[in-house]
TORMARRO-809182 format. One record per residue (C-alpha): residue number from 1; residue in one letter; x negated, y, z. Coordinates in steps of 0.5 Angstrom, whole numbers, m for minus. Layout:
BEGIN
NUM | A | X | Y | Z
...
! end
This chain:
BEGIN
1 | M | 2 | 43 | m23
2 | A | 4 | 47 | m17
3 | D | 1 | 44 | m10
4 | T | 7 | 42 | m5
5 | V | 8 | 37 | m1
6 | A | 12 | 33 | m6
7 | T | 6 | 33 | m11
8 | W | 1 | 31 | m6
9 | L | 6 | 25 | m5
10 | E | 5 | 24 | m11
11 | V | m2 | 23 | m11
12 | L | m3 | 20 | m4
13 | H | 2 | 15 | m7
14 | G | m1 | 13 | m14
15 | R | m7 | 12 | m10
16 | Y | m5 | 8 | m5
17 | P | 2 | 6 | m7
18 | P | 7 | 4 | m1
19 | S | 9 | m3 | m4
20 | H | 2 | m5 | m2
21 | A | 4 | m4 | 5
22 | A | 6 | m9 | 10
23 | S | 13 | m10 | 11
24 | W | 13 | m7 | 18
25 | D | 9 | m1 | 16
26 | N | 12 | 6 | 15
27 | V | 8 | 10 | 11
28 | G | 9 | 16 | 6
29 | L | 12 | 22 | 8
30 | Q | 14 | 23 | 16
31 | V | 16 | 30 | 17
32 | G | 17 | 36 | 13
33 | D | 20 | 38 | 6
34 | P | 18 | 35 | 0
35 | G | 19 | 42 | m3
36 | W | 14 | 46 | 2
37 | P | 8 | 49 | m1
38 | V | 1 | 46 | 1
39 | A | m5 | 51 | 1
40 | R | m9 | 46 | 5
41 | L | m9 | 38 | 6
42 | L | m12 | 36 | 13
43 | V | m14 | 28 | 13
44 | T | m15 | 25 | 20
45 | L | m15 | 18 | 23
46 | D | m9 | 21 | 28
47 | V | m4 | 26 | 29
48 | T | m5 | 29 | 36
49 | A | m3 | 35 | 38
50 | A | m10 | 38 | 38
51 | V | m10 | 36 | 30
52 | L | m3 | 40 | 29
53 | D | m7 | 46 | 33
54 | E | m12 | 46 | 27
55 | A | m7 | 45 | 22
56 | A | m4 | 51 | 24
57 | E | m9 | 55 | 23
58 | V | m8 | 55 | 16
59 | P | m1 | 56 | 13
60 | D | 2 | 51 | 10
61 | T | m3 | 45 | 11
62 | M | m1 | 38 | 10
63 | V | m3 | 33 | 15
64 | V | m4 | 26 | 12
65 | A | m7 | 21 | 17
66 | H | m8 | 13 | 17
67 | H | m4 | 12 | 23
68 | P | 3 | 14 | 22
69 | L | 5 | 19 | 27
70 | L | 13 | 15 | 27
71 | F | 11 | 8 | 27
72 | R | 17 | 6 | 31
73 | P | 24 | 8 | 30
74 | L | 26 | 14 | 34
75 | A | 33 | 14 | 37
76 | R | 33 | 22 | 39
77 | L | 28 | 27 | 36
78 | T | 26 | 30 | 43
79 | P | 20 | 33 | 47
80 | D | 20 | 27 | 51
81 | S | 17 | 21 | 47
82 | A | 10 | 23 | 45
83 | S | 12 | 22 | 38
84 | G | 18 | 26 | 38
85 | R | 14 | 31 | 41
86 | L | 9 | 31 | 36
87 | A | 14 | 31 | 31
88 | L | 18 | 37 | 33
89 | Q | 10 | 41 | 34
90 | A | 9 | 39 | 27
91 | A | 17 | 42 | 24
92 | T | 16 | 48 | 29
93 | H | 9 | 50 | 25
94 | R | 12 | 47 | 18
95 | I | 6 | 42 | 18
96 | A | 8 | 37 | 13
97 | V | 6 | 29 | 15
98 | A | 4 | 24 | 11
99 | A | 1 | 17 | 13
100 | A | m2 | 12 | 9
101 | H | m4 | 6 | 13
102 | T | m4 | m1 | 12
103 | N | m4 | 1 | 5
104 | L | m11 | 4 | 6
105 | D | m12 | m2 | 10
106 | V | m12 | m6 | 3
107 | T | m15 | m1 | m1
108 | A | m21 | m4 | m6
109 | D | m23 | 3 | m8
110 | G | m28 | 4 | m2
111 | A | m24 | 8 | 3
112 | G | m21 | 2 | 6
113 | T | m22 | 2 | 13
114 | N | m26 | m5 | 12
115 | D | m31 | m1 | 7
116 | P | m35 | 3 | 12
117 | V | m38 | m5 | 16
118 | V | m39 | m8 | 10
119 | A | m43 | m2 | 7
120 | V | m47 | m2 | 15
121 | L | m49 | m9 | 14
122 | G | m50 | m9 | 7
123 | L | m45 | m15 | 6
124 | S | m45 | m18 | m1
125 | E | m40 | m24 | m4
126 | V | m35 | m20 | 0
127 | R | m28 | m22 | m2
128 | P | m21 | m21 | 3
129 | L | m20 | m24 | 9
130 | T | m13 | m25 | 7
131 | T | m10 | m25 | 0
132 | E | m3 | m25 | m3
133 | L | 0 | m22 | m10
134 | T | 3 | m15 | m9
135 | E | 10 | m13 | m12
136 | G | 8 | m7 | m17
137 | R | 12 | m2 | m19
138 | R | 15 | m4 | m25
139 | L | 21 | m9 | m26
140 | K | 22 | m14 | m32
141 | L | 29 | m14 | m36
142 | V | 31 | m21 | m39
143 | T | 39 | m20 | m43
144 | F | 42 | m24 | m48
145 | V | 44 | m20 | m54
146 | P | 47 | m23 | m61
147 | S | 42 | m22 | m67
148 | E | 47 | m17 | m70
149 | A | 47 | m12 | m64
150 | V | 39 | m13 | m61
151 | G | 37 | m6 | m65
152 | P | 43 | m2 | m62
153 | V | 41 | m5 | m55
154 | L | 33 | m4 | m56
155 | D | 35 | 3 | m58
156 | A | 39 | 5 | m51
157 | V | 35 | 1 | m46
158 | S | 29 | 5 | m50
159 | A | 31 | 11 | m49
160 | A | 33 | 11 | m42
161 | G | 26 | 9 | m40
162 | A | 25 | 2 | m41
163 | G | 19 | m2 | m47
164 | R | 14 | 4 | m45
165 | I | 7 | m1 | m43
166 | G | 1 | 5 | m43
167 | D | 1 | 9 | m50
168 | Y | 6 | 4 | m53
169 | E | 14 | 4 | m53
170 | R | 19 | 0 | m56
171 | C | 15 | m6 | m53
172 | S | 19 | m12 | m52
173 | F | 19 | m20 | m54
174 | R | 25 | m24 | m56
175 | V | 26 | m31 | m58
176 | E | 33 | m35 | m61
177 | G | 36 | m39 | m57
178 | T | 44 | m41 | m56
179 | G | 49 | m39 | m50
180 | T | 55 | m42 | m48
181 | F | 61 | m40 | m45
182 | R | 68 | m42 | m43
183 | P | 72 | m35 | m43
184 | L | 77 | m34 | m38
185 | P | 84 | m31 | m38
186 | G | 84 | m24 | m37
187 | T | 77 | m23 | m41
188 | D | 76 | m20 | m48
189 | P | 71 | m25 | m51
190 | Y | 66 | m23 | m56
191 | S | 66 | m29 | m60
192 | G | 69 | m36 | m60
193 | S | 76 | m39 | m61
194 | G | 79 | m37 | m55
195 | I | 82 | m37 | m48
196 | G | 80 | m43 | m45
197 | Q | 75 | m46 | m50
198 | D | 68 | m48 | m50
199 | A | 65 | m44 | m54
200 | E | 57 | m43 | m56
201 | E | 53 | m36 | m59
202 | R | 47 | m35 | m62
203 | E | 44 | m30 | m58
204 | L | 37 | m27 | m58
205 | R | 33 | m27 | m50
206 | L | 31 | m20 | m50
207 | E | 25 | m18 | m45
208 | L | 22 | m11 | m43
209 | E | 18 | m8 | m38
210 | L | 21 | m2 | m34
211 | P | 19 | 2 | m28
212 | R | 23 | 2 | m22
213 | G | 25 | 9 | m22
214 | R | 29 | 8 | m29
215 | V | 33 | 2 | m26
216 | G | 39 | 6 | m26
217 | A | 38 | 9 | m32
218 | V | 36 | 3 | m36
219 | T | 42 | m2 | m34
220 | A | 47 | 3 | m35
221 | A | 45 | 4 | m42
222 | L | 45 | m4 | m43
223 | L | 52 | m4 | m41
224 | A | 54 | 2 | m45
225 | A | 51 | m1 | m51
226 | H | 52 | m9 | m51
227 | P | 57 | m11 | m55
228 | Y | 60 | m16 | m49
229 | D | 65 | m15 | m44
230 | E | 61 | m19 | m38
231 | V | 53 | m18 | m40
232 | A | 49 | m23 | m37
233 | Y | 41 | m19 | m35
234 | D | 36 | m21 | m29
235 | L | 32 | m16 | m26
236 | M | 25 | m19 | m24
237 | P | 20 | m15 | m20
238 | L | 13 | m16 | m22
239 | V | 6 | m17 | m19
240 | D | 1 | m12 | m20
241 | G | m4 | m17 | m22
242 | A | m9 | m16 | m16
243 | E | m11 | m19 | m11
244 | R | m10 | m16 | m4
245 | G | m11 | m17 | 3
246 | F | m13 | m15 | 10
247 | G | m20 | m15 | 12
248 | R | m27 | m17 | 8
249 | V | m31 | m24 | 9
250 | G | m38 | m23 | 6
251 | R | m45 | m25 | 8
252 | L | m51 | m21 | 11
253 | P | m57 | m20 | 6
254 | A | m61 | m25 | 11
255 | P | m58 | m29 | 17
256 | A | m59 | m25 | 23
257 | P | m58 | m25 | 30
258 | L | m52 | m24 | 33
259 | A | m55 | m18 | 38
260 | T | m59 | m15 | 32
261 | V | m52 | m14 | 28
262 | A | m48 | m11 | 34
263 | E | m54 | m7 | 35
264 | R | m54 | m4 | 28
265 | L | m46 | m3 | 28
266 | R | m47 | 1 | 35
267 | E | m52 | 5 | 32
268 | E | m50 | 6 | 24
269 | L | m43 | 6 | 25
270 | P | m43 | 9 | 29
271 | A | m40 | 5 | 35
272 | P | m42 | 8 | 42
273 | H | m37 | 3 | 46
274 | L | m39 | m3 | 42
275 | R | m39 | m10 | 46
276 | F | m40 | m17 | 43
277 | A | m38 | m24 | 45
278 | G | m43 | m30 | 44
279 | D | m51 | m32 | 44
280 | P | m54 | m26 | 43
281 | D | m60 | m30 | 39
282 | R | m55 | m34 | 35
283 | E | m57 | m33 | 27
284 | V | m51 | m31 | 24
285 | D | m50 | m30 | 16
286 | L | m42 | m31 | 14
287 | V | m39 | m25 | 17
288 | A | m31 | m23 | 17
289 | V | m29 | m16 | 18
290 | V | m22 | m12 | 20
291 | G | m22 | m5 | 21
292 | G | m18 | m3 | 27
293 | A | m14 | m8 | 31
294 | G | m16 | m15 | 29
295 | D | m13 | m19 | 34
296 | S | m8 | m22 | 30
297 | L | m13 | m24 | 25
298 | I | m17 | m28 | 28
299 | D | m15 | m35 | 26
300 | A | m16 | m33 | 19
301 | A | m23 | m30 | 21
302 | Q | m24 | m37 | 24
303 | A | m21 | m41 | 18
304 | S | m26 | m37 | 13
305 | G | m31 | m40 | 16
306 | A | m35 | m34 | 19
307 | D | m41 | m34 | 23
308 | V | m38 | m28 | 27
309 | Y | m31 | m23 | 27
310 | V | m32 | m15 | 27
311 | T | m27 | m12 | 29
312 | G | m23 | m8 | 35
313 | D | m18 | m8 | 40
314 | L | m19 | m16 | 43
315 | R | m16 | m18 | 48
316 | H | m20 | m23 | 54
317 | H | m16 | m29 | 52
318 | V | m16 | m29 | 45
319 | T | m24 | m27 | 46
320 | L | m25 | m34 | 51
321 | D | m21 | m38 | 46
322 | A | m25 | m36 | 40
323 | V | m32 | m36 | 43
324 | A | m30 | m43 | 46
325 | L | m29 | m45 | 39
326 | G | m35 | m43 | 36
327 | L | m34 | m36 | 33
328 | A | m38 | m30 | 36
329 | L | m35 | m24 | 36
330 | I | m36 | m16 | 35
331 | D | m31 | m11 | 39
332 | A | m34 | m5 | 35
333 | G | m27 | m1 | 37
334 | H | m21 | 1 | 34
335 | H | m23 | 8 | 33
336 | A | m30 | 7 | 31
337 | T | m28 | 2 | 25
338 | E | m23 | 7 | 22
339 | V | m25 | 13 | 24
340 | A | m31 | 12 | 20
341 | A | m27 | 11 | 12
342 | M | m24 | 18 | 14
343 | P | m30 | 22 | 9
344 | A | m29 | 17 | 3
345 | F | m21 | 17 | 4
346 | R | m21 | 25 | 4
347 | D | m26 | 25 | m2
348 | R | m21 | 20 | m7
349 | L | m15 | 24 | m5
350 | E | m19 | 30 | m7
351 | E | m21 | 27 | m13
352 | A | m14 | 24 | m15
353 | G | m11 | 31 | m14
354 | R | m16 | 35 | m19
355 | A | m14 | 29 | m23
356 | V | m7 | 32 | m24
357 | G | m9 | 40 | m24
358 | L | m8 | 40 | m16
359 | D | m13 | 45 | m13
360 | S | m11 | 45 | m5
361 | P | m18 | 44 | m1
362 | V | m18 | 38 | 2
363 | V | m21 | 38 | 9
364 | A | m23 | 33 | 14
365 | S | m21 | 34 | 20
366 | T | m26 | 36 | 26
367 | T | m22 | 35 | 32
368 | P | m24 | 29 | 35
369 | T | m18 | 24 | 37
370 | V | m22 | 19 | 40
371 | P | m19 | 17 | 47
372 | W | m24 | 14 | 51
373 | R | m30 | 17 | 54
! end
């Protein structure tokens, strides 16, 4: 398999599906042509001018970032905005830029942005702070076929890409039932007593799974093979069966003073600009974690029963309210809580690329992107 932007995007999306990202997010390819060759992957937390300079040192470098370069819609692509200026810089040097943002946040493969804090604190009994069943990449087709036509219909939709589950093909389920209808003028009913007459038909309910990318081909095959002039069918999205969610909740190996937990994170994450709110001597046990900016999930942290919430970018009044309600806070910083996940992110991309025969080097950026001093 050739190393191109498209093939590396396939690897990125296979490991961190865009369907796992929040609805408001912008993930995937942001700048570049899927057909461009890739000689190197550069993994970074942020896309900055200095990171793009680093990428330009090796021709055909593709940048894979956690934070999207293009997050909010652009009305124009000019150097008048920071994102426009960076996108122009990337395009000028033929640097493709892709992002895995909230789809990386929720991953359970050890490269998520919550995992460094979980590892440093040695948390156990770890679970997501928020959970939801996420829509997967497959659909279920349900249609209703007269028994004498089920063979040709099954042949047609299977050939078009439905009914494949793992190493099995033509996988379907059918059950017999009765369909009712009343044909109106202008119709051409397959059976029944005529126009305007109530009718019943013994039918088989036929179900098959299919990938999202085969919807057009499968529905076209169904309509061509089915004997009815009006074909009834449903396409239902399937969840992937795994609970995913933002943040983590887990227990410390043993209860410890808040100040001790904060100092451990300051030294081992590391988080040099860490600050905490609450009684320094208070013993904490249950810890809620959200890497990056965790303001919006502070109510979830409170509801989880956590003694302390570790995150970044906490606002003043949010902090006052939380402490008043008994939730201790550790603000380790947006950058510090997420940049520590980048080495594992690099490792997972390299592993996934090698598994499909891609051999471009996958390297972590050495350009600092933390803005604070």
